[in-house]
Jmol script that loads the backbone (N, CA, C; Angstrom):
load data "model"
ATOM      1  N   MET A   1     -74.854 -48.358  35.571  1.00  0.00           N
ATOM      2  CA  MET A   1     -75.464 -48.355  34.352  1.00  0.00           C
ATOM      3  C   MET A   1     -76.286 -49.866  34.483  1.00  0.00           C
ATOM      4  N   LYS A   2     -77.588 -49.571  34.396  1.00  0.00           N
ATOM      5  CA  LYS A   2     -78.425 -51.063  34.172  1.00  0.00           C
ATOM      6  C   LYS A   2     -79.230 -51.236  32.917  1.00  0.00           C
ATOM      7  N   MET A   3     -78.739 -52.365  32.449  1.00  0.00           N
ATOM      8  CA  MET A   3     -79.302 -52.861  30.862  1.00  0.00           C
ATOM      9  C   MET A   3     -80.685 -53.388  31.100  1.00  0.00           C
ATOM     10  N   PHE A   4     -81.162 -53.100  29.845  1.00  0.00           N
ATOM     11  CA  PHE A   4     -82.552 -53.927  29.673  1.00  0.00           C
ATOM     12  C   PHE A   4     -82.289 -55.374  29.533  1.00  0.00           C
ATOM     13  N   VAL A   5     -82.871 -56.474  30.452  1.00  0.00           N
ATOM     14  CA  VAL A   5     -83.080 -57.799  30.380  1.00  0.00           C
ATOM     15  C   VAL A   5     -84.581 -58.265  30.138  1.00  0.00           C
ATOM     16  N   LEU A   6     -84.622 -58.925  29.321  1.00  0.00           N
ATOM     17  CA  LEU A   6     -86.131 -59.544  29.334  1.00  0.00           C
ATOM     18  C   LEU A   6     -86.763 -60.276  29.979  1.00  0.00           C
ATOM     19  N   HIS A   7     -85.909 -61.756  29.969  1.00  0.00           N
ATOM     20  CA  HIS A   7     -86.407 -62.740  30.821  1.00  0.00           C
ATOM     21  C   HIS A   7     -85.099 -62.976  31.901  1.00  0.00           C
ATOM     22  N   GLY A   8     -84.669 -62.218  32.744  1.00  0.00           N
ATOM     23  CA  GLY A   8     -83.531 -62.595  33.435  1.00  0.00           C
ATOM     24  C   GLY A   8     -83.327 -61.485  34.531  1.00  0.00           C
ATOM     25  N   LYS A   9     -82.121 -61.828  34.903  1.00  0.00           N
ATOM     26  CA  LYS A   9     -81.773 -60.408  35.978  1.00  0.00           C
ATOM     27  C   LYS A   9     -80.375 -60.150  35.684  1.00  0.00           C
ATOM     28  N   PHE A  10     -80.251 -58.937  35.625  1.00  0.00           N
ATOM     29  CA  PHE A  10     -78.961 -58.094  35.206  1.00  0.00           C
ATOM     30  C   PHE A  10     -78.019 -58.129  36.509  1.00  0.00           C
ATOM     31  N   ASN A  11     -76.756 -58.492  36.117  1.00  0.00           N
ATOM     32  CA  ASN A  11     -75.846 -58.411  37.751  1.00  0.00           C
ATOM     33  C   ASN A  11     -74.696 -57.606  36.996  1.00  0.00           C
ATOM     34  N   GLN A  12     -74.133 -56.625  37.614  1.00  0.00           N
ATOM     35  CA  GLN A  12     -73.017 -55.937  37.532  1.00  0.00           C
ATOM     36  C   GLN A  12     -71.799 -56.613  37.968  1.00  0.00           C
ATOM     37  N   VAL A  13     -70.604 -56.630  37.420  1.00  0.00           N
ATOM     38  CA  VAL A  13     -69.441 -57.491  37.776  1.00  0.00           C
ATOM     39  C   VAL A  13     -68.503 -56.844  38.010  1.00  0.00           C
ATOM     40  N   LEU A  14     -67.959 -56.649  38.968  1.00  0.00           N
ATOM     41  CA  LEU A  14     -66.979 -55.386  38.991  1.00  0.00           C
ATOM     42  C   LEU A  14     -65.443 -55.928  37.964  1.00  0.00           C
ATOM     43  N   GLY A  15     -64.871 -54.651  37.351  1.00  0.00           N
ATOM     44  CA  GLY A  15     -63.811 -55.069  36.564  1.00  0.00           C
ATOM     45  C   GLY A  15     -64.154 -55.649  35.225  1.00  0.00           C
ATOM     46  N   TYR A  16     -65.578 -56.311  35.077  1.00  0.00           N
ATOM     47  CA  TYR A  16     -65.700 -56.802  33.653  1.00  0.00           C
ATOM     48  C   TYR A  16     -66.990 -56.353  32.925  1.00  0.00           C
ATOM     49  N   GLY A  17     -67.851 -55.358  33.629  1.00  0.00           N
ATOM     50  CA  GLY A  17     -69.067 -54.559  33.098  1.00  0.00           C
ATOM     51  C   GLY A  17     -70.516 -55.349  33.533  1.00  0.00           C
ATOM     52  N   TYR A  18     -70.980 -56.042  33.066  1.00  0.00           N
ATOM     53  CA  TYR A  18     -72.200 -56.975  33.482  1.00  0.00           C
ATOM     54  C   TYR A  18     -72.142 -58.313  32.754  1.00  0.00           C
ATOM     55  N   GLU A  19     -73.472 -58.843  33.617  1.00  0.00           N
ATOM     56  CA  GLU A  19     -73.709 -60.157  32.726  1.00  0.00           C
ATOM     57  C   GLU A  19     -75.238 -60.379  33.263  1.00  0.00           C
ATOM     58  N   CYS A  20     -75.738 -61.097  32.230  1.00  0.00           N
ATOM     59  CA  CYS A  20     -77.242 -61.452  32.415  1.00  0.00           C
ATOM     60  C   CYS A  20     -77.500 -62.875  33.100  1.00  0.00           C
ATOM     61  N   ARG A  21     -78.614 -63.070  33.840  1.00  0.00           N
ATOM     62  CA  ARG A  21     -78.697 -64.307  34.012  1.00  0.00           C
ATOM     63  C   ARG A  21     -79.795 -64.910  33.801  1.00  0.00           C
ATOM     64  N   CYS A  22     -80.085 -65.833  32.818  1.00  0.00           N
ATOM     65  CA  CYS A  22     -81.439 -66.042  31.962  1.00  0.00           C
ATOM     66  C   CYS A  22     -82.430 -66.934  32.672  1.00  0.00           C
ATOM     67  N   TYR A  23     -83.469 -66.519  33.161  1.00  0.00           N
ATOM     68  CA  TYR A  23     -84.505 -67.551  33.673  1.00  0.00           C
ATOM     69  C   TYR A  23     -84.600 -68.910  32.839  1.00  0.00           C
ATOM     70  N   GLU A  24     -84.719 -69.736  33.384  1.00  0.00           N
ATOM     71  CA  GLU A  24     -84.946 -71.235  32.868  1.00  0.00           C
ATOM     72  C   GLU A  24     -85.779 -71.236  31.439  1.00  0.00           C
ATOM     73  N   GLY A  25     -85.237 -71.439  30.283  1.00  0.00           N
ATOM     74  CA  GLY A  25     -85.842 -71.532  28.831  1.00  0.00           C
ATOM     75  C   GLY A  25     -85.636 -70.743  28.398  1.00  0.00           C
ATOM     76  N   TYR A  26     -84.656 -69.612  28.560  1.00  0.00           N
ATOM     77  CA  TYR A  26     -84.196 -68.325  27.762  1.00  0.00           C
ATOM     78  C   TYR A  26     -82.727 -68.204  27.672  1.00  0.00           C
ATOM     79  N   THR A  27     -82.442 -67.617  26.682  1.00  0.00           N
ATOM     80  CA  THR A  27     -80.850 -67.416  26.480  1.00  0.00           C
ATOM     81  C   THR A  27     -80.828 -66.292  25.634  1.00  0.00           C
ATOM     82  N   GLY A  28     -79.674 -65.744  25.418  1.00  0.00           N
ATOM     83  CA  GLY A  28     -79.214 -64.574  24.316  1.00  0.00           C
ATOM     84  C   GLY A  28     -78.660 -63.533  25.136  1.00  0.00           C
ATOM     85  N   SER A  29     -77.717 -62.613  24.702  1.00  0.00           N
ATOM     86  CA  SER A  29     -76.990 -61.670  25.433  1.00  0.00           C
ATOM     87  C   SER A  29     -78.068 -60.635  26.242  1.00  0.00           C
ATOM     88  N   ARG A  30     -79.561 -60.863  26.130  1.00  0.00           N
ATOM     89  CA  ARG A  30     -80.314 -59.981  26.848  1.00  0.00           C
ATOM     90  C   ARG A  30     -81.494 -61.145  27.254  1.00  0.00           C
ATOM     91  N   CYS A  31     -81.223 -62.260  26.994  1.00  0.00           N
ATOM     92  CA  CYS A  31     -82.275 -63.274  27.425  1.00  0.00           C
ATOM     93  C   CYS A  31     -83.561 -63.176  26.447  1.00  0.00           C
ATOM     94  N   GLU A  32     -83.186 -62.742  25.098  1.00  0.00           N
ATOM     95  CA  GLU A  32     -84.230 -62.478  24.405  1.00  0.00           C
ATOM     96  C   GLU A  32     -84.901 -63.585  23.838  1.00  0.00           C
ATOM     97  N   ASN A  33     -84.015 -64.644  23.673  1.00  0.00           N
ATOM     98  CA  ASN A  33     -84.511 -66.004  22.684  1.00  0.00           C
ATOM     99  C   ASN A  33     -84.993 -66.935  23.770  1.00  0.00           C
ATOM    100  N   LYS A  34     -86.468 -67.439  23.285  1.00  0.00           N
ATOM    101  CA  LYS A  34     -86.815 -68.769  23.965  1.00  0.00           C
ATOM    102  C   LYS A  34     -86.207 -69.897  23.171  1.00  0.00           C
ATOM    103  N   ILE A  35     -85.720 -70.802  24.072  1.00  0.00           N
ATOM    104  CA  ILE A  35     -85.205 -71.805  23.924  1.00  0.00           C
ATOM    105  C   ILE A  35     -86.333 -73.168  23.266  1.00  0.00           C
ATOM    106  N   GLN A  36     -86.066 -73.267  21.749  1.00  0.00           N
ATOM    107  CA  GLN A  36     -86.874 -74.410  21.504  1.00  0.00           C
ATOM    108  C   GLN A  36     -86.425 -75.717  21.900  1.00  0.00           C
ATOM    109  N   SER A  37     -87.508 -76.579  22.507  1.00  0.00           N
ATOM    110  CA  SER A  37     -87.641 -77.885  22.769  1.00  0.00           C
ATOM    111  C   SER A  37     -87.223 -78.941  21.689  1.00  0.00           C
ATOM    112  N   GLU A  38     -86.638 -79.946  21.678  1.00  0.00           N
ATOM    113  CA  GLU A  38     -86.131 -80.864  20.443  1.00  0.00           C
ATOM    114  C   GLU A  38     -87.670 -81.660  19.894  1.00  0.00           C
ATOM    115  N   LEU A  39     -88.172 -81.595  21.494  1.00  0.00           N
ATOM    116  CA  LEU A  39     -89.953 -82.381  21.017  1.00  0.00           C
ATOM    117  C   LEU A  39     -90.761 -81.188  19.837  1.00  0.00           C
ATOM    118  N   GLY A  40     -90.464 -80.006  20.465  1.00  0.00           N
ATOM    119  CA  GLY A  40     -91.343 -78.889  19.592  1.00  0.00           C
ATOM    120  C   GLY A  40     -90.853 -78.716  17.998  1.00  0.00           C
ATOM    121  N   ASN A  41     -89.481 -79.099  18.028  1.00  0.00           N
ATOM    122  CA  ASN A  41     -88.830 -79.140  16.397  1.00  0.00           C
ATOM    123  C   ASN A  41     -89.239 -80.308  15.822  1.00  0.00           C
ATOM    124  N   LEU A  42     -89.264 -81.028  16.340  1.00  0.00           N
ATOM    125  CA  LEU A  42     -89.669 -82.597  16.124  1.00  0.00           C
ATOM    126  C   LEU A  42     -91.122 -82.588  15.310  1.00  0.00           C
ATOM    127  N   MET A  43     -92.034 -82.188  16.170  1.00  0.00           N
ATOM    128  CA  MET A  43     -93.335 -81.983  15.863  1.00  0.00           C
ATOM    129  C   MET A  43     -93.773 -80.812  14.874  1.00  0.00           C
ATOM    130  N   LEU A  44     -92.794 -80.068  14.847  1.00  0.00           N
ATOM    131  CA  LEU A  44     -92.986 -78.754  13.692  1.00  0.00           C
ATOM    132  C   LEU A  44     -92.661 -79.418  12.408  1.00  0.00           C
ATOM    133  N   GLY A  45     -91.394 -80.354  12.462  1.00  0.00           N
ATOM    134  CA  GLY A  45     -91.067 -80.904  11.289  1.00  0.00           C
ATOM    135  C   GLY A  45     -92.060 -82.142  10.626  1.00  0.00           C
ATOM    136  N   TRP A  46     -92.602 -82.828  11.445  1.00  0.00           N
ATOM    137  CA  TRP A  46     -93.779 -83.666  11.117  1.00  0.00           C
ATOM    138  C   TRP A  46     -95.293 -83.078  10.454  1.00  0.00           C
ATOM    139  N   MET A  47     -95.284 -81.799  11.312  1.00  0.00           N
ATOM    140  CA  MET A  47     -96.670 -81.260  10.874  1.00  0.00           C
ATOM    141  C   MET A  47     -96.443 -80.700   9.287  1.00  0.00           C
ATOM    142  N   ILE A  48     -95.230 -79.977   9.179  1.00  0.00           N
ATOM    143  CA  ILE A  48     -94.919 -79.657   7.495  1.00  0.00           C
ATOM    144  C   ILE A  48     -94.923 -80.798   6.730  1.00  0.00           C
ATOM    145  N   VAL A  49     -94.622 -82.095   7.092  1.00  0.00           N
ATOM    146  CA  VAL A  49     -94.411 -83.181   6.398  1.00  0.00           C
ATOM    147  C   VAL A  49     -95.760 -83.724   5.860  1.00  0.00           C
ATOM    148  N   VAL A  50     -96.503 -83.515   6.867  1.00  0.00           N
ATOM    149  CA  VAL A  50     -97.869 -84.113   6.765  1.00  0.00           C
ATOM    150  C   VAL A  50     -98.963 -83.382   6.095  1.00  0.00           C
ATOM    151  N   SER A  51     -98.791 -81.926   6.124  1.00  0.00           N
ATOM    152  CA  SER A  51     -99.387 -80.934   5.232  1.00  0.00           C
ATOM    153  C   SER A  51     -99.036 -81.315   3.913  1.00  0.00           C
ATOM    154  N   PHE A  52     -97.822 -81.256   3.713  1.00  0.00           N
ATOM    155  CA  PHE A  52     -97.209 -81.730   2.242  1.00  0.00           C
ATOM    156  C   PHE A  52     -97.808 -82.845   1.847  1.00  0.00           C
ATOM    157  N   ILE A  53     -98.015 -83.679   2.437  1.00  0.00           N
ATOM    158  CA  ILE A  53     -98.538 -85.065   1.922  1.00  0.00           C
ATOM    159  C   ILE A  53     -99.964 -84.760   1.724  1.00  0.00           C
ATOM    160  N   VAL A  54    -100.759 -84.352   2.530  1.00  0.00           N
ATOM    161  CA  VAL A  54    -101.975 -83.885   2.259  1.00  0.00           C
ATOM    162  C   VAL A  54    -102.641 -83.308   1.042  1.00  0.00           C
ATOM    163  N   LEU A  55    -101.849 -82.062   1.024  1.00  0.00           N
ATOM    164  CA  LEU A  55    -102.118 -81.143  -0.259  1.00  0.00           C
ATOM    165  C   LEU A  55    -101.597 -81.933  -1.838  1.00  0.00           C
ATOM    166  N   ILE A  56    -100.226 -82.856  -1.731  1.00  0.00           N
ATOM    167  CA  ILE A  56    -100.234 -83.732  -3.087  1.00  0.00           C
ATOM    168  C   ILE A  56    -101.359 -84.444  -3.018  1.00  0.00           C
ATOM    169  N   GLY A  57    -102.128 -85.147  -2.150  1.00  0.00           N
ATOM    170  CA  GLY A  57    -103.134 -85.958  -1.971  1.00  0.00           C
ATOM    171  C   GLY A  57    -104.348 -85.516  -2.649  1.00  0.00           C
ATOM    172  N   MET A  58    -104.637 -83.786  -2.174  1.00  0.00           N
ATOM    173  CA  MET A  58    -106.100 -83.085  -2.538  1.00  0.00           C
ATOM    174  C   MET A  58    -105.476 -82.780  -4.067  1.00  0.00           C
ATOM    175  N   PHE A  59    -104.620 -82.366  -4.689  1.00  0.00           N
ATOM    176  CA  PHE A  59    -104.094 -81.922  -5.982  1.00  0.00           C
ATOM    177  C   PHE A  59    -104.488 -82.962  -6.734  1.00  0.00           C
ATOM    178  N   PHE A  60    -104.092 -84.359  -6.473  1.00  0.00           N
ATOM    179  CA  PHE A  60    -104.231 -85.547  -7.475  1.00  0.00           C
ATOM    180  C   PHE A  60    -105.730 -85.874  -7.373  1.00  0.00           C
ATOM    181  N   PHE A  61    -106.573 -85.645  -6.158  1.00  0.00           N
ATOM    182  CA  PHE A  61    -107.536 -86.145  -6.219  1.00  0.00           C
ATOM    183  C   PHE A  61    -108.638 -85.317  -7.177  1.00  0.00           C
ATOM    184  N   LEU A  62    -108.148 -83.829  -6.860  1.00  0.00           N
ATOM    185  CA  LEU A  62    -108.993 -83.127  -7.924  1.00  0.00           C
ATOM    186  C   LEU A  62    -108.735 -83.091  -9.345  1.00  0.00           C
ATOM    187  N   CYS A  63    -107.631 -83.652  -9.603  1.00  0.00           N
ATOM    188  CA  CYS A  63    -106.819 -83.629 -10.941  1.00  0.00           C
ATOM    189  C   CYS A  63    -107.687 -84.786 -11.540  1.00  0.00           C
ATOM    190  N   ARG A  64    -108.230 -86.276 -10.921  1.00  0.00           N
ATOM    191  CA  ARG A  64    -108.502 -86.970 -11.033  1.00  0.00           C
ATOM    192  C   ARG A  64    -110.147 -86.865 -11.361  1.00  0.00           C
ATOM    193  N   THR A  65    -110.798 -86.316 -10.574  1.00  0.00           N
ATOM    194  CA  THR A  65    -111.940 -85.930 -10.847  1.00  0.00           C
ATOM    195  C   THR A  65    -112.424 -85.074 -11.939  1.00  0.00           C
ATOM    196  N   LYS A  66    -111.600 -84.543 -12.510  1.00  0.00           N
ATOM    197  CA  LYS A  66    -112.309 -83.611 -13.624  1.00  0.00           C
ATOM    198  C   LYS A  66    -111.898 -84.178 -14.669  1.00  0.00           C
ATOM    199  N   LYS A  67    -111.571 -85.648 -14.911  1.00  0.00           N
ATOM    200  CA  LYS A  67    -111.542 -85.966 -16.259  1.00  0.00           C
ATOM    201  C   LYS A  67    -112.763 -86.594 -16.545  1.00  0.00           C
TER     202      LYS A  67
END
end "model"
wireframe off; spacefill off
backbone 0.3
color backbone group
């Protein structure tokens, strides 16, 4: 029986069934999940924080100019 593996290789193991050997950067039972780098997560967090600060600044600027 051949299993469906997205980003890796399928290996049958005698007596155990099967295992998937994922390519570098992927994980999961069928190698379906891409591993996020720590730098990528950090950049996303900073982008969210900066966007929030810009939105607050725009809100206060627009409220101040209407008076």
